[in-house]
LOTI-688759 format. One record per residue: z, y, x of N, C-alpha, C, CB in turn. Coordinates in steps of 0.2 Angstrom, whole numbers. Atoms other than C-alpha are relative to their C-alpha. Glycine has a CB too. Layout:
% LOTI-688759
+-------+-------+-------+-------+-------+-------+-------+-------+-------+-------+-------+-------+
!   n.w !   n.v !   n.u !  ca.w !  ca.v !  ca.u !   c.w !   c.v !   c.u !  cb.w !  cb.v !  cb.u !
+-------+-------+-------+-------+-------+-------+-------+-------+-------+-------+-------+-------+
!     Z !     Y !     X !     Z !     Y !     X !     Z !     Y !     X !     Z !     Y !     X !
...
+-------+-------+-------+-------+-------+-------+-------+-------+-------+-------+-------+-------+
This chain:
% LOTI-688759
+-------+-------+-------+-------+-------+-------+-------+-------+-------+-------+-------+-------+
!   n.w !   n.v !   n.u !  ca.w !  ca.v !  ca.u !   c.w !   c.v !   c.u !  cb.w !  cb.v !  cb.u !
+-------+-------+-------+-------+-------+-------+-------+-------+-------+-------+-------+-------+
!     1 !    -6 !     5 !     0 !    -1 !    -1 !    -1 !     8 !     6 !     8 !     0 !    -5 !
!     0 !    -5 !    -3 !     4 !    12 !    13 !    -6 !     0 !     4 !     6 !    -2 !     4 !
!     7 !    -1 !    -3 !   -12 !     8 !    22 !    -6 !     2 !    -4 !    -2 !    -7 !     3 !
!     6 !    -1 !     4 !   -22 !    11 !     8 !     1 !     9 !    -2 !    -1 !    -6 !    -8 !
!    -1 !    -9 !     1 !   -13 !    28 !     5 !    -2 !     4 !     5 !     8 !     3 !     0 !
!     3 !    -1 !    -8 !   -14 !    31 !    24 !    -9 !     4 !    -2 !     0 !   -10 !     7 !
!     7 !    -2 !     1 !   -34 !    30 !    20 !    -3 !     4 !    -4 !    -3 !    -5 !    -1 !
!     1 !    -5 !     5 !   -34 !    40 !     4 !     1 !     7 !     5 !     6 !    -1 !    -7 !
!    -2 !    -7 !    -3 !   -26 !    54 !    14 !    -5 !     2 !     6 !     9 !     0 !     4 !
!     5 !    -2 !    -4 !   -39 !    52 !    27 !    -7 !     4 !    -2 !    -1 !    -7 !     3 !
!     6 !    -3 !     4 !   -53 !    54 !    17 !     0 !     5 !    -4 !    -1 !    -4 !    -4 !
!     0 !    -6 !     3 !   -47 !    68 !     8 !    -1 !     5 !     4 !     5 !     1 !    -2 !
!     1 !    -5 !    -4 !   -44 !    77 !    24 !    -6 !     1 !     3 !     4 !    -1 !     4 !
!     8 !    -1 !    -3 !   -63 !    73 !    30 !    -4 !     3 !    -6 !    -3 !    -7 !     3 !
!     5 !    -2 !     5 !   -71 !    76 !    14 !     1 !     8 !    -1 !     2 !    -5 !    -7 !
!    -2 !    -6 !     1 !   -61 !    93 !    13 !    -2 !     6 !     7 !     9 !    -1 !    -2 !
!     2 !    -3 !    -7 !   -65 !    98 !    32 !    -8 !     1 !     0 !     2 !    -5 !     7 !
!     8 !    -1 !    -1 !   -85 !    94 !    30 !    -2 !     6 !    -5 !    -4 !    -8 !    -2 !
!     2 !    -6 !     4 !   -86 !   105 !    14 !     2 !     6 !     2 !     2 !    -1 !    -7 !
!     1 !    -8 !    -3 !   -78 !   119 !    23 !    -3 !     0 !     5 !     6 !     5 !     1 !
!     7 !    -1 !    -6 !   -91 !   116 !    38 !    -5 !     1 !    -4 !    -3 !    -7 !     5 !
!     7 !     1 !     4 !  -106 !   116 !    24 !     2 !     7 !    -3 !    -1 !    -8 !    -5 !
!    -1 !    -5 !     4 !  -112 !   132 !    17 !    -7 !    -1 !    -1 !     2 !     7 !     3 !
!     6 !     0 !     3 !  -129 !   137 !     7 !     0 !     8 !     1 !     0 !    -4 !    -7 !
!     3 !    -8 !    -2 !  -140 !   152 !    11 !    -7 !     1 !    -5 !    -2 !     1 !     9 !
!     6 !    -2 !     2 !  -154 !   160 !     1 !    -3 !     6 !     5 !     0 !     2 !    -6 !
!     3 !    -6 !    -3 !  -167 !   172 !    10 !    -9 !     0 !    -3 !     1 !    -2 !     9 !
!     6 !     0 !     2 !  -183 !   180 !     8 !    -2 !     6 !     2 !    -2 !    -1 !    -6 !
!     3 !    -6 !    -1 !  -195 !   194 !    14 !    -7 !     1 !     3 !     4 !     2 !     3 !
!     6 !     0 !    -4 !  -208 !   199 !    25 !    -3 !    -4 !     4 !     0 !     4 !     3 !
!     2 !     5 !    -5 !  -221 !   189 !    34 !    -6 !     3 !     2 !    -1 !    -7 !    -2 !
!     6 !    -2 !    -4 !  -234 !   195 !    47 !    -3 !    -6 !     4 !     2 !     7 !     5 !
!     2 !     7 !    -5 !  -245 !   180 !    52 !    -8 !     2 !     2 !     0 !    -9 !    -6 !
!     8 !     0 !    -2 !  -262 !   178 !    61 !    -1 !    -7 !     3 !    -2 !     5 !     5 !
!     1 !     4 !    -2 !  -272 !   164 !    68 !    -2 !     1 !     7 !    -3 !    -3 !    -3 !
!     2 !    -2 !    -6 !  -274 !   164 !    88 !    -8 !    -4 !    -2 !     6 !    -3 !     7 !
!     4 !     2 !    -1 !  -292 !   163 !    91 !    -5 !     5 !     5 !    -1 !    -1 !    -6 !
!     3 !    -4 !    -4 !  -306 !   171 !   102 !    -3 !     6 !    -4 !    -5 !    -3 !     2 !
!     3 !    -4 !     5 !  -311 !   186 !    93 !    -7 !     3 !     3 !     5 !     6 !    -2 !
!     8 !    -2 !     0 !  -331 !   189 !    92 !     0 !     9 !     2 !    -3 !    -1 !    -9 !
!     2 !    -7 !    -1 !  -338 !   205 !    97 !    -1 !     4 !    -6 !    -6 !    -1 !     4 !
!     1 !    -2 !     7 !  -339 !   218 !    83 !     5 !     0 !    -4 !    -5 !    -3 !    -2 !
!    -7 !    -2 !     4 !  -323 !   214 !    75 !     8 !    -2 !     2 !     0 !    -4 !    -6 !
!    -5 !     2 !    -2 !  -305 !   214 !    77 !     6 !    -4 !    -5 !     2 !     5 !     3 !
!    -4 !     4 !     3 !  -290 !   203 !    73 !     6 !     4 !    -3 !     2 !    -5 !     3 !
!    -7 !    -5 !     3 !  -275 !   210 !    63 !     5 !    -5 !    -4 !    -2 !     6 !    -7 !
!    -5 !     5 !     4 !  -260 !   203 !    54 !    -2 !     0 !    -7 !     8 !     3 !     0 !
!     0 !     1 !     8 !  -261 !   196 !    36 !     8 !     1 !    -4 !    -4 !    -8 !    -1 !
!    -7 !    -2 !     2 !  -246 !   203 !    26 !    -1 !    -5 !    -6 !     2 !     8 !    -2 !
!    -3 !     3 !     7 !  -237 !   192 !    15 !     7 !    -2 !    -1 !    -3 !    -7 !    -1 !
!    -5 !     1 !     2 !  -222 !   184 !    10 !     4 !    -6 !     1 !    -1 !     1 !    -5 !
!    -2 !     7 !     0 !  -209 !   170 !    11 !     6 !     0 !    -3 !     2 !    -3 !     7 !
!    -8 !     1 !     5 !  -192 !   163 !     0 !     1 !    -9 !     4 !    -2 !    -1 !   -11 !
!    -2 !     5 !    -4 !  -181 !   150 !    10 !     7 !    -2 !    -4 !    -1 !     2 !     7 !
!    -8 !     3 !     1 !  -166 !   138 !     5 !     1 !    -2 !     5 !     3 !    -5 !    -5 !
!    -3 !     3 !    -6 !  -154 !   133 !    19 !     6 !    -3 !    -2 !     1 !     6 !     6 !
!    -7 !     2 !    -2 !  -140 !   124 !    23 !     4 !     0 !     9 !    -1 !    -7 !    -2 !
!    -3 !     2 !    -5 !  -128 !   126 !    36 !     6 !    -5 !     2 !     2 !     5 !     2 !
!    -4 !     5 !    -4 !  -118 !   113 !    45 !     3 !     0 !     6 !    -3 !    -5 !     1 !
!    -3 !     0 !    -6 !  -105 !   116 !    56 !     3 !     6 !    -1 !    -4 !    -1 !     6 !
!    -2 !    -6 !    -1 !   -93 !   130 !    61 !     1 !     1 !     9 !     7 !     2 !    -5 !
!     0 !    -2 !    -6 !   -91 !   139 !    77 !    -6 !     1 !     7 !     5 !    -5 !     1 !
!     5 !    -2 !    -4 !  -102 !   141 !    91 !    -7 !    -2 !    -3 !     3 !    -3 !     5 !
!     6 !     5 !     1 !  -114 !   126 !    87 !    -1 !    -2 !    -8 !     1 !    -7 !     4 !
!     0 !     2 !     6 !  -121 !   122 !    69 !    -7 !    -2 !    -1 !     3 !     5 !    -4 !
!     6 !     3 !     0 !  -137 !   113 !    63 !    -1 !     2 !    -8 !     1 !    -8 !     3 !
!     3 !    -1 !     6 !  -148 !   122 !    49 !    -6 !    -3 !    -1 !    -1 !     7 !     1 !
!     5 !     1 !     2 !  -160 !   115 !    40 !    -3 !     2 !    -6 !    -2 !    -5 !     1 !
!     3 !    -4 !     6 !  -173 !   123 !    28 !    -4 !    -3 !    -5 !    -4 !     6 !     2 !
!     7 !     1 !     3 !  -185 !   122 !    15 !    -2 !     8 !    -4 !     1 !    -8 !    -5 !
!     3 !    -9 !     0 !  -197 !   138 !    15 !    -7 !    -1 !    -4 !    -2 !     3 !    10 !
!     9 !    -2 !     2 !  -213 !   144 !     5 !    -1 !     4 !     4 !    -2 !     3 !    -8 !
!     2 !    -6 !    -7 !  -222 !   155 !    19 !    -8 !     0 !    -2 !     2 !    -4 !     9 !
!     7 !    -2 !     1 !  -238 !   164 !    17 !    -3 !     1 !     7 !    -2 !     6 !    -5 !
!     2 !     0 !    -5 !  -246 !   161 !    33 !    -9 !     4 !     1 !     2 !    -8 !     3 !
!     8 !    -4 !     1 !  -266 !   167 !    37 !    -1 !     5 !     5 !     0 !     3 !    -8 !
!     5 !    -5 !    -5 !  -277 !   180 !    46 !    -2 !     5 !    -4 !    -6 !    -4 !     4 !
!     5 !    -5 !     2 !  -286 !   196 !    44 !    -4 !     2 !     4 !     2 !     6 !    -2 !
!     3 !    -3 !    -6 !  -300 !   202 !    54 !    -5 !     6 !    -3 !    -5 !    -5 !     3 !
!     2 !    -7 !     3 !  -308 !   220 !    52 !    -7 !     0 !     4 !     7 !     6 !     3 !
!     7 !    -1 !    -4 !  -325 !   226 !    57 !     0 !     6 !     4 !    -6 !     2 !    -5 !
!     0 !    -6 !    -4 !  -326 !   238 !    72 !    -5 !     5 !    -2 !     0 !    -2 !     6 !
!     3 !    -5 !     2 !  -339 !   248 !    63 !     2 !     3 !    -6 !    -6 !    -2 !     0 !
!     0 !    -2 !     6 !  -335 !   252 !    46 !     8 !    -3 !    -3 !    -8 !    -3 !    -5 !
!    -6 !     3 !     2 !  -320 !   248 !    35 !     1 !    -6 !    -2 !     2 !     3 !    -5 !
!    -1 !     9 !     3 !  -324 !   229 !    30 !     4 !    -3 !     4 !    -5 !    -4 !     1 !
!    -6 !     4 !    -3 !  -311 !   217 !    32 !    -1 !    -7 !    -5 !     9 !     4 !    -1 !
!     1 !     5 !     3 !  -310 !   199 !    27 !     8 !    -4 !     2 !    -6 !    -4 !     3 !
!    -6 !     2 !    -2 !  -292 !   191 !    25 !     1 !    -6 !    -4 !     5 !     6 !    -2 !
!    -1 !     6 !     3 !  -287 !   173 !    21 !    10 !    -2 !     0 !    -6 !    -7 !     4 !
!    -7 !     1 !     1 !  -269 !   170 !    15 !     1 !    -8 !    -2 !     2 !     5 !    -5 !
!    -1 !     6 !     0 !  -263 !   152 !    18 !     7 !    -2 !    -3 !    -1 !    -2 !     6 !
!    -7 !     1 !     2 !  -248 !   145 !     7 !     1 !    -7 !     2 !     1 !     2 !    -9 !
!    -3 !     5 !    -3 !  -237 !   133 !    15 !     7 !    -1 !    -3 !     0 !     0 !     8 !
!    -6 !     2 !     3 !  -222 !   123 !    10 !     2 !    -3 !     8 !     0 !    -7 !    -7 !
!    -1 !     1 !    -6 !  -211 !   123 !    29 !     6 !    -4 !     1 !     0 !     4 !     3 !
!    -6 !     3 !     0 !  -197 !   113 !    34 !     2 !     1 !     8 !     0 !    -6 !    -3 !
!    -3 !     0 !    -7 !  -188 !   120 !    50 !     7 !    -4 !     0 !     1 !     7 !     1 !
!    -4 !     4 !    -2 !  -176 !   108 !    59 !     5 !     4 !     5 !    -3 !    -6 !     2 !
!    -1 !    -6 !    -5 !  -165 !   123 !    67 !     9 !    -2 !     3 !     0 !     7 !    -5 !
!    -6 !    -3 !    -3 !  -150 !   124 !    80 !     2 !     6 !    -1 !     0 !     0 !     7 !
!    -3 !    -7 !     1 !  -139 !   139 !    77 !     6 !     3 !     4 !     4 !     0 !    -6 !
!    -5 !    -2 !    -5 !  -129 !   147 !    90 !     4 !     7 !    -3 !    -3 !     0 !     6 !
!    -2 !    -6 !     2 !  -116 !   159 !    83 !     5 !     4 !     3 !     1 !     0 !    -6 !
!    -4 !    -4 !    -4 !  -106 !   174 !    92 !     3 !     4 !    -5 !    -4 !     3 !     5 !
!    -3 !    -5 !     3 !   -94 !   183 !    83 !     6 !    -1 !    -3 !    -3 !     3 !    -3 !
!    -8 !     0 !     4 !   -78 !   186 !    71 !    -4 !    -3 !    -6 !     6 !    10 !    -2 !
!     2 !     1 !     7 !   -79 !   181 !    52 !    -5 !     5 !    -5 !     5 !     0 !    -2 !
!     3 !    -4 !     5 !   -84 !   197 !    45 !    -7 !     2 !     3 !     4 !     7 !     0 !
!     6 !     0 !    -3 !   -98 !   200 !    58 !    -3 !    -3 !     5 !    -1 !     5 !     1 !
!     2 !     5 !    -4 !  -107 !   187 !    66 !    -9 !     1 !     3 !     2 !    -7 !    -4 !
!     8 !     1 !    -3 !  -124 !   186 !    78 !    -1 !    -6 !     0 !    -1 !     4 !     6 !
!     3 !     7 !    -1 !  -133 !   171 !    79 !    -8 !     0 !     1 !     3 !    -5 !    -6 !
!     6 !     3 !    -2 !  -148 !   163 !    86 !    -2 !    -6 !    -3 !     2 !    -2 !     6 !
!     2 !     6 !     3 !  -159 !   150 !    78 !    -6 !    -1 !     3 !    -1 !     0 !    -7 !
!     7 !     4 !    -3 !  -171 !   137 !    87 !    -2 !    -6 !    -2 !     0 !     0 !     6 !
!     1 !     6 !     2 !  -179 !   123 !    82 !    -8 !     0 !    -2 !     4 !    -2 !    -4 !
!     8 !     2 !     2 !  -196 !   113 !    76 !    -1 !     1 !    -7 !    -2 !    -9 !     2 !
!     1 !     1 !     7 !  -204 !   114 !    60 !    -6 !    -5 !    -2 !    -1 !     6 !    -3 !
!     7 !     4 !     4 !  -216 !   104 !    49 !    -3 !     3 !    -6 !     3 !    -7 !    -3 !
!     2 !    -4 !     7 !  -227 !   111 !    35 !    -6 !    -3 !    -2 !    -2 !    10 !     1 !
!     4 !     3 !     3 !  -239 !   108 !    23 !    -5 !     5 !    -5 !     2 !    -5 !    -3 !
!     4 !    -5 !     2 !  -255 !   119 !    18 !    -1 !    -1 !    -7 !    -5 !     1 !     4 !
!     2 !     5 !     6 !  -256 !   116 !    -1 !    -5 !     5 !    -4 !     8 !    -3 !    -5 !
!     6 !    -4 !     3 !  -267 !   131 !    -7 !    -1 !     8 !     4 !     2 !     2 !    -9 !
!     0 !    -5 !    -4 !  -273 !   147 !    -2 !    -6 !     6 !    -5 !    -3 !    -3 !     9 !
!     6 !    -4 !     3 !  -285 !   162 !    -6 !    -4 !     6 !     5 !     3 !     4 !    -7 !
!     6 !    -6 !    -4 !  -299 !   175 !     1 !     0 !     6 !    -2 !    -7 !    -2 !     0 !
!     0 !    -7 !     4 !  -299 !   192 !     0 !    -7 !     4 !     6 !     9 !     5 !     1 !
!     5 !    -4 !    -5 !  -315 !   203 !     7 !    -3 !     7 !    -4 !    -8 !    -6 !     3 !
!     2 !    -7 !     1 !  -318 !   221 !     6 !    -7 !     2 !     3 !     7 !     4 !     2 !
!     7 !     0 !    -2 !  -336 !   226 !     9 !    -3 !     5 !    -4 !    -4 !    -7 !    -1 !
!     4 !    -3 !     2 !  -349 !   238 !     5 !    -6 !    -2 !    -5 !    -1 !     3 !     5 !
!     7 !     4 !     4 !  -361 !   233 !   -10 !    -4 !     4 !    -1 !     2 !    -2 !    -6 !
!     6 !    -4 !     0 !  -377 !   240 !    -9 !    -3 !     0 !    -7 !    -5 !    -2 !     5 !
!     2 !     1 !     8 !  -381 !   235 !   -27 !     3 !     5 !    -4 !     2 !    -8 !    -3 !
!    -5 !    -4 !     3 !  -366 !   244 !   -35 !     1 !     7 !     3 !     7 !    -3 !     1 !
!    -1 !    -8 !    -3 !  -367 !   259 !   -22 !     8 !     1 !     2 !    -3 !     7 !    -6 !
!    -8 !    -1 !     0 !  -348 !   256 !   -19 !     4 !    -3 !     5 !     4 !    -3 !    -5 !
!    -4 !     4 !    -2 !  -334 !   248 !   -10 !     3 !    -5 !    -3 !     4 !     2 !     3 !
!    -1 !     6 !     6 !  -329 !   231 !   -19 !     5 !    -4 !     4 !    -8 !    -5 !    -1 !
!    -6 !     4 !     0 !  -314 !   220 !   -18 !    -2 !    -7 !    -1 !     5 !     2 !    -5 !
!     2 !     6 !     2 !  -319 !   201 !   -18 !     7 !    -4 !     0 !    -5 !    -3 !     4 !
!    -6 !     5 !     1 !  -305 !   189 !   -22 !    -1 !    -7 !    -2 !     5 !     1 !    -4 !
!     3 !     7 !     3 !  -308 !   171 !   -24 !     8 !    -7 !     4 !   -11 !    -3 !     5 !
!    -4 !     7 !    -3 !  -296 !   154 !   -21 !    -2 !    -2 !     4 !     1 !    -5 !    -4 !
!     3 !     3 !    -7 !  -298 !   145 !    -6 !    -2 !    -7 !    -2 !     5 !     1 !     7 !
!     2 !     5 !     1 !  -309 !   131 !    -8 !     1 !    -5 !     8 !    -7 !     2 !    -2 !
!    -1 !     5 !    -8 !  -303 !   116 !     7 !    -6 !    -3 !     0 !     7 !    -7 !     0 !
!     6 !     4 !    -4 !  -316 !   109 !    18 !     3 !    -5 !     3 !    -3 !     4 !     6 !
!    -4 !     8 !    -3 !  -310 !    90 !    20 !    -3 !    -2 !     6 !    -1 !    -6 !    -5 !
!     3 !     2 !    -6 !  -320 !    90 !    34 !     3 !     3 !     6 !    -6 !     0 !     0 !
!    -2 !    -5 !    -6 !  -313 !   104 !    44 !     6 !     2 !     0 !    -4 !     6 !     1 !
!    -7 !    -2 !     3 !  -298 !   110 !    36 !     6 !    -3 !     2 !     1 !     0 !    -6 !
!    -5 !     5 !    -1 !  -281 !   103 !    44 !     6 !     3 !    -4 !     2 !    -2 !     9 !
!    -6 !    -2 !     4 !  -267 !   104 !    30 !     6 !     0 !     2 !     0 !    -4 !    -7 !
!    -6 !     1 !    -3 !  -253 !    99 !    41 !     2 !     3 !     6 !     2 !    -7 !     1 !
!    -2 !    -8 !    -5 !  -244 !   112 !    52 !     6 !    -4 !     3 !     4 !     8 !    -4 !
!    -8 !     2 !    -3 !  -229 !   108 !    66 !     0 !     5 !     5 !     0 !    -8 !     4 !
!    -2 !    -6 !    -6 !  -222 !   121 !    81 !     7 !     1 !     0 !    -4 !     8 !    -2 !
!    -8 !    -3 !    -1 !  -207 !   130 !    84 !     2 !     7 !    -1 !     2 !    -1 !     8 !
!    -2 !    -7 !     4 !  -199 !   145 !    77 !     7 !     2 !     6 !     4 !    -2 !   -10 !
!    -5 !    -2 !    -4 !  -186 !   155 !    86 !     4 !     7 !    -2 !    -2 !     1 !     7 !
!    -3 !    -7 !     2 !  -174 !   170 !    79 !     5 !     2 !     3 !     1 !     1 !    -6 !
!    -8 !    -3 !    -2 !  -160 !   182 !    80 !     3 !     2 !    -8 !     0 !     9 !     7 !
!    -2 !    -3 !     7 !  -149 !   188 !    64 !     7 !     3 !     1 !     0 !    -7 !    -6 !
!    -6 !    -3 !    -1 !  -134 !   197 !    60 !     2 !    -2 !    -7 !     1 !     8 !     1 !
!    -3 !     2 !     6 !  -123 !   190 !    47 !     6 !     5 !    -1 !     2 !    -7 !    -1 !
!    -5 !    -4 !     2 !  -110 !   204 !    38 !     2 !    -3 !    -7 !    -2 !     8 !     1 !
!    -3 !     3 !     9 !   -99 !   195 !    25 !    -4 !    -5 !    -1 !    -2 !     6 !    -8 !
!     3 !     6 !     3 !  -109 !   185 !    15 !    -9 !     3 !     1 !     2 !     0 !   -10 !
!     7 !    -3 !     1 !  -126 !   196 !    19 !    -3 !    -1 !     7 !     0 !     9 !    -2 !
!     5 !     0 !    -8 !  -140 !   193 !    33 !    -6 !     2 !     0 !     0 !    -7 !     3 !
!     8 !    -3 !    -1 !  -155 !   201 !    41 !     0 !    -5 !     7 !    -1 !    10 !     0 !
!     1 !     4 !    -6 !  -165 !   189 !    53 !    -8 !     2 !     1 !     1 !    -9 !     0 !
!     9 !    -1 !    -1 !  -182 !   192 !    62 !     0 !    -7 !     5 !    -2 !     8 !     5 !
!     1 !     7 !    -3 !  -189 !   176 !    67 !    -9 !    -1 !     2 !     2 !    -6 !    -7 !
!     8 !     0 !    -2 !  -206 !   171 !    77 !    -1 !    -7 !     0 !    -3 !     3 !     8 !
!     2 !     7 !     1 !  -215 !   155 !    73 !    -8 !    -1 !     3 !     0 !    -1 !    -9 !
!     6 !     3 !    -5 !  -227 !   146 !    84 !    -3 !    -6 !    -1 !     2 !     0 !     7 !
!     4 !     7 !     2 !  -240 !   133 !    79 !    -3 !    -3 !     6 !    -6 !     2 !    -5 !
!     3 !     3 !    -5 !  -245 !   120 !    89 !    -5 !    -5 !    -1 !     4 !    -3 !     3 !
!     6 !     3 !     3 !  -259 !   112 !    78 !    -6 !     4 !    -2 !     2 !    -4 !    -5 !
!     7 !    -4 !     1 !  -277 !   119 !    77 !     0 !     0 !   -10 !    -8 !    -4 !     4 !
!     1 !    -1 !     6 !  -280 !   125 !    58 !    -7 !    -3 !    -4 !     1 !     6 !     0 !
!     8 !     2 !     3 !  -298 !   121 !    58 !    -1 !    -6 !     6 !    -6 !    10 !     0 !
!     3 !     5 !    -2 !  -306 !   106 !    66 !    -7 !    -1 !     0 !     3 !    -5 !    -2 !
!     8 !     0 !     0 !  -323 !   108 !    72 !     0 !    -3 !     7 !    -5 !     8 !     0 !
!     1 !     6 !    -5 !  -328 !    94 !    85 !    -4 !     5 !     8 !    -7 !    -6 !    -3 !
!     2 !    -4 !    -6 !  -338 !   108 !    96 !     2 !     7 !     2 !    -8 !     0 !     0 !
!    -3 !    -6 !    -1 !  -327 !   121 !    95 !     7 !     0 !     3 !    -1 !     3 !    -6 !
!    -6 !     2 !    -6 !  -315 !   122 !   112 !     5 !     5 !    -2 !    -2 !     2 !     9 !
!    -6 !    -3 !     0 !  -304 !   136 !   104 !     5 !    -1 !    -5 !    -2 !     6 !    -1 !
!    -7 !     0 !     2 !  -286 !   136 !    99 !     1 !     4 !    -7 !     3 !     3 !     6 !
!    -2 !    -5 !     5 !  -284 !   142 !    81 !     6 !    -3 !    -3 !    -6 !     1 !    -6 !
!   -10 !     3 !     3 !  -265 !   140 !    77 !     3 !     6 !    -2 !     6 !    -3 !     7 !
!    -5 !    -4 !     4 !  -253 !   147 !    66 !     5 !     6 !     6 !     4 !    -6 !    -5 !
!    -6 !    -4 !    -3 !  -242 !   164 !    73 !     2 !     3 !    -5 !    -1 !     6 !     6 !
!    -3 !    -3 !     6 !  -230 !   173 !    61 !     6 !     3 !     2 !     0 !    -4 !    -6 !
!    -6 !    -3 !     0 !  -216 !   184 !    62 !     2 !     2 !    -7 !    -1 !     6 !     4 !
!    -4 !     0 !     8 !  -203 !   183 !    46 !     5 !     6 !     3 !     4 !    -9 !    -3 !
!    -5 !    -7 !     1 !  -191 !   199 !    42 !     3 !    -2 !    -7 !    -5 !     9 !    -1 !
!    -4 !     4 !     5 !  -178 !   192 !    31 !     6 !     3 !    -3 !     3 !    -6 !     4 !
!    -6 !    -1 !     3 !  -164 !   197 !    19 !     3 !    -5 !    -4 !    -1 !     6 !    -4 !
!     0 !     6 !     4 !  -154 !   183 !    12 !     9 !     2 !     0 !    -2 !    -7 !     4 !
!    -7 !     1 !     1 !  -135 !   178 !     8 !     1 !    -7 !     4 !     2 !     0 !    -8 !
!    -4 !     5 !    -3 !  -124 !   164 !    15 !     6 !    -1 !    -3 !     2 !     2 !     6 !
!    -5 !     0 !     5 !  -111 !   157 !     3 !     3 !    -7 !     3 !    -2 !     1 !    -8 !
+-------+-------+-------+-------+-------+-------+-------+-------+-------+-------+-------+-------+
């Protein structure tokens, strides 16, 4: 009986400790994304502006903790003509799962932290936006379309590394993060260019 009671007490203490070390958070904000590639003459590469939203868990207290996330993020790229106002933008909607080591320094009220780790993702949809001068209409027009996947050349899975820094004040946090993809977005056998995702995230959120 004493052994059973002791086991119950130990389990209760363990569960209570685990719960006290586990927290959940929500965040979202602005994403600036592009795709690495060799820029041809006559155009310039620019960031595609999008957004992201995520839910995350933080397991552990003190200096080191583990932070898995589930994130919706808009990646992509924008190219501009160097001779006029023409541009084309590709927005790529991904579900990403970052698995991060979190290093925290500070006190309970104010904490500064660093996140670093790998991520995996899946490109599930997209859209294109083209701004150009239409000679028929005699004016500048914007054409938006849903992106049609090319099963022969589009690579819909992604993987890479992310790293960032953040500040947490009470339950509120602000974070800046950089993502570096390692897999080519497009697969053309005769193309030696590396066309990989790059992005910056600027996030506001809460952790409870």
